[in-house]
C-alpha positions as YAML, in Angstrom:
chain: A
units: angstrom
residues:
- id: 1
  name: UNK
  ca: [160.98, 109.11, 163.20]
- id: 2
  name: UNK
  ca: [162.48, 105.59, 164.50]
- id: 3
  name: UNK
  ca: [162.09, 102.42, 161.75]
- id: 4
  name: UNK
  ca: [160.66, 99.80, 164.01]
- id: 5
  name: UNK
  ca: [163.60, 96.59, 163.93]
- id: 6
  name: UNK
  ca: [162.00, 93.16, 163.78]
- id: 7
  name: UNK
  ca: [163.34, 90.92, 166.32]
- id: 8
  name: UNK
  ca: [165.36, 87.85, 165.46]
- id: 9
  name: UNK
  ca: [164.53, 84.41, 167.02]
- id: 10
  name: UNK
  ca: [167.40, 84.62, 169.28]
- id: 11
  name: UNK
  ca: [166.83, 87.92, 170.61]
- id: 12
  name: UNK
  ca: [163.11, 87.04, 171.03]
- id: 13
  name: UNK
  ca: [164.07, 83.96, 173.22]
- id: 14
  name: UNK
  ca: [166.67, 85.96, 175.41]
- id: 15
  name: UNK
  ca: [163.71, 88.15, 176.39]
- id: 16
  name: UNK
  ca: [161.50, 85.69, 176.72]
- id: 17
  name: UNK
  ca: [164.03, 84.15, 179.32]
- id: 18
  name: UNK
  ca: [164.65, 87.33, 181.00]
- id: 19
  name: UNK
  ca: [160.64, 87.70, 181.26]
- id: 20
  name: UNK
  ca: [160.29, 83.80, 182.58]
- id: 21
  name: UNK
  ca: [163.12, 84.27, 185.29]
- id: 22
  name: UNK
  ca: [161.53, 87.73, 186.27]
- id: 23
  name: UNK
  ca: [158.16, 85.93, 186.84]
- id: 24
  name: UNK
  ca: [159.83, 83.24, 188.52]
- id: 25
  name: UNK
  ca: [161.18, 85.80, 191.22]
- id: 26
  name: UNK
  ca: [158.01, 87.44, 191.51]
- id: 27
  name: UNK
  ca: [156.59, 83.84, 192.63]
- id: 28
  name: UNK
  ca: [159.55, 83.34, 195.07]
- id: 29
  name: UNK
  ca: [159.18, 87.23, 196.69]
- id: 30
  name: UNK
  ca: [155.58, 86.45, 197.10]
- id: 31
  name: UNK
  ca: [156.31, 83.03, 198.57]
- id: 32
  name: UNK
  ca: [158.94, 84.94, 200.85]
- id: 33
  name: UNK
  ca: [156.67, 87.81, 202.13]
- id: 34
  name: UNK
  ca: [153.69, 85.87, 202.64]
- id: 35
  name: UNK
  ca: [154.63, 84.61, 205.99]
- id: 36
  name: UNK
  ca: [156.51, 87.89, 207.24]
- id: 37
  name: UNK
  ca: [154.47, 90.09, 209.48]
- id: 38
  name: UNK
  ca: [154.28, 93.10, 207.93]
- id: 39
  name: UNK
  ca: [151.51, 95.41, 208.38]
- id: 40
  name: UNK
  ca: [148.39, 94.73, 206.30]
- id: 41
  name: UNK
  ca: [149.17, 98.08, 204.58]
- id: 42
  name: UNK
  ca: [152.59, 97.13, 203.54]
- id: 43
  name: UNK
  ca: [151.40, 93.71, 202.38]
- id: 44
  name: UNK
  ca: [148.67, 95.19, 200.08]
- id: 45
  name: UNK
  ca: [151.21, 97.97, 198.60]
- id: 46
  name: UNK
  ca: [153.78, 95.05, 198.00]
- id: 47
  name: UNK
  ca: [151.03, 92.39, 196.18]
- id: 48
  name: UNK
  ca: [149.75, 95.50, 194.12]
- id: 49
  name: UNK
  ca: [153.39, 96.06, 193.10]
- id: 50
  name: UNK
  ca: [153.75, 92.73, 192.25]
- id: 51
  name: UNK
  ca: [150.71, 92.34, 190.35]
- id: 52
  name: UNK
  ca: [151.32, 95.48, 188.10]
- id: 53
  name: UNK
  ca: [155.03, 94.32, 187.51]
- id: 54
  name: UNK
  ca: [153.47, 90.67, 186.89]
- id: 55
  name: UNK
  ca: [150.83, 92.04, 184.24]
- id: 56
  name: UNK
  ca: [153.44, 94.50, 182.68]
- id: 57
  name: UNK
  ca: [155.91, 91.29, 181.78]
- id: 58
  name: UNK
  ca: [152.94, 89.48, 180.34]
- id: 59
  name: UNK
  ca: [151.95, 92.47, 178.10]
- id: 60
  name: UNK
  ca: [155.59, 92.80, 176.89]
- id: 61
  name: UNK
  ca: [155.77, 88.70, 176.55]
- id: 62
  name: UNK
  ca: [152.87, 89.33, 174.35]
- id: 63
  name: UNK
  ca: [153.78, 91.69, 171.99]
- id: 64
  name: UNK
  ca: [156.96, 89.29, 171.50]
- id: 65
  name: UNK
  ca: [154.36, 86.90, 169.92]
- id: 66
  name: UNK
  ca: [152.94, 89.55, 167.89]
...
């Protein structure tokens, strides 16, 4: 069985930076997609994907805090 390794502060900070950048990219993508005339179904699918991705990032970020 694999032994869980504790991350050091620099590793956690690097991961935090990646998460923060990904969250910024999601917001930029949402702002870009909103004015586009996509079908409502496509907009719903894209927004659902972005919400799931956002929640996954937030969950991962909270695991780093433990």
